[in-house]
C-alpha positions as YAML, in Angstrom:
chain: A
units: angstrom
residues:
- id: 1
  name: UNK
  ca: [37.56, -8.59, 10.02]
- id: 2
  name: UNK
  ca: [33.92, -8.37, 9.00]
- id: 3
  name: UNK
  ca: [32.76, -5.22, 7.22]
- id: 4
  name: UNK
  ca: [29.39, -3.71, 7.76]
- id: 5
  name: UNK
  ca: [27.45, -1.41, 5.52]
- id: 6
  name: UNK
  ca: [26.16, 1.96, 7.18]
- id: 7
  name: UNK
  ca: [24.94, 5.30, 5.98]
- id: 8
  name: UNK
  ca: [27.71, 7.83, 6.52]
- id: 9
  name: UNK
  ca: [26.84, 11.36, 7.51]
- id: 10
  name: UNK
  ca: [30.11, 13.03, 6.47]
- id: 11
  name: UNK
  ca: [30.24, 13.80, 2.77]
- id: 12
  name: UNK
  ca: [26.70, 12.92, 2.09]
- id: 13
  name: UNK
  ca: [24.61, 14.55, -0.44]
- id: 14
  name: UNK
  ca: [21.06, 13.17, 0.38]
- id: 15
  name: UNK
  ca: [21.17, 10.40, 2.93]
- id: 16
  name: UNK
  ca: [24.45, 8.95, 2.73]
- id: 17
  name: UNK
  ca: [23.54, 5.76, 1.09]
- id: 18
  name: UNK
  ca: [26.19, 6.13, -1.69]
- id: 19
  name: UNK
  ca: [28.80, 7.33, 0.69]
- id: 20
  name: UNK
  ca: [28.43, 4.15, 2.88]
- id: 21
  name: UNK
  ca: [28.24, 1.98, -0.21]
- id: 22
  name: UNK
  ca: [31.39, 3.39, -1.75]
- id: 23
  name: UNK
  ca: [33.38, 3.08, 1.65]
- id: 24
  name: UNK
  ca: [31.81, -0.66, 1.96]
- id: 25
  name: UNK
  ca: [32.94, -1.58, -1.78]
- id: 26
  name: UNK
  ca: [36.29, 0.57, -1.47]
- id: 27
  name: UNK
  ca: [35.38, 2.31, -4.63]
- id: 28
  name: UNK
  ca: [35.00, 6.11, -5.52]
- id: 29
  name: UNK
  ca: [32.00, 7.81, -4.35]
- id: 30
  name: UNK
  ca: [31.24, 9.35, -7.63]
- id: 31
  name: UNK
  ca: [31.02, 6.12, -9.42]
- id: 32
  name: UNK
  ca: [28.37, 4.91, -7.00]
- id: 33
  name: UNK
  ca: [26.40, 8.15, -7.16]
- id: 34
  name: UNK
  ca: [26.47, 7.78, -11.00]
- id: 35
  name: UNK
  ca: [25.15, 4.56, -11.02]
- id: 36
  name: UNK
  ca: [22.50, 5.73, -8.44]
- id: 37
  name: UNK
  ca: [21.47, 8.30, -10.80]
- id: 38
  name: UNK
  ca: [21.23, 6.03, -13.65]
- id: 39
  name: UNK
  ca: [19.35, 3.15, -11.67]
- id: 40
  name: UNK
  ca: [17.13, 6.04, -10.22]
- id: 41
  name: UNK
  ca: [15.90, 6.72, -13.68]
- id: 42
  name: UNK
  ca: [14.25, 3.34, -13.31]
- id: 43
  name: UNK
  ca: [11.50, 2.88, -10.86]
- id: 44
  name: UNK
  ca: [13.32, 0.00, -9.20]
- id: 45
  name: UNK
  ca: [16.53, 1.98, -8.42]
- id: 46
  name: UNK
  ca: [14.50, 4.66, -6.56]
- id: 47
  name: UNK
  ca: [12.73, 2.20, -4.61]
- id: 48
  name: UNK
  ca: [16.01, 0.32, -3.55]
- id: 49
  name: UNK
  ca: [17.50, 3.61, -2.70]
- id: 50
  name: UNK
  ca: [14.66, 4.57, -0.41]
- id: 51
  name: UNK
  ca: [14.57, 1.16, 1.29]
- id: 52
  name: UNK
  ca: [18.29, 1.61, 1.94]
- id: 53
  name: UNK
  ca: [17.74, 5.06, 3.51]
- id: 54
  name: UNK
  ca: [15.20, 3.34, 5.72]
- id: 55
  name: UNK
  ca: [17.13, 0.07, 6.58]
- id: 56
  name: UNK
  ca: [20.51, 1.13, 6.75]
- id: 57
  name: UNK
  ca: [21.82, 2.23, 10.14]
- id: 58
  name: UNK
  ca: [23.95, 5.56, 10.57]
- id: 59
  name: UNK
  ca: [27.63, 5.22, 11.16]
...
């Protein structure tokens, strides 16, 4: 069975990217959010997050 990456509306804080990524990787959403915050402090992390908001479909 092949997994797909989606933005998930339930439990989201901003756009659901971290929630979807956490479910896809089967890890805690708080770990993903912490990594997103740390990477968001750099310009690259913020650009990747915005791109994921635009490109990932909603579940």
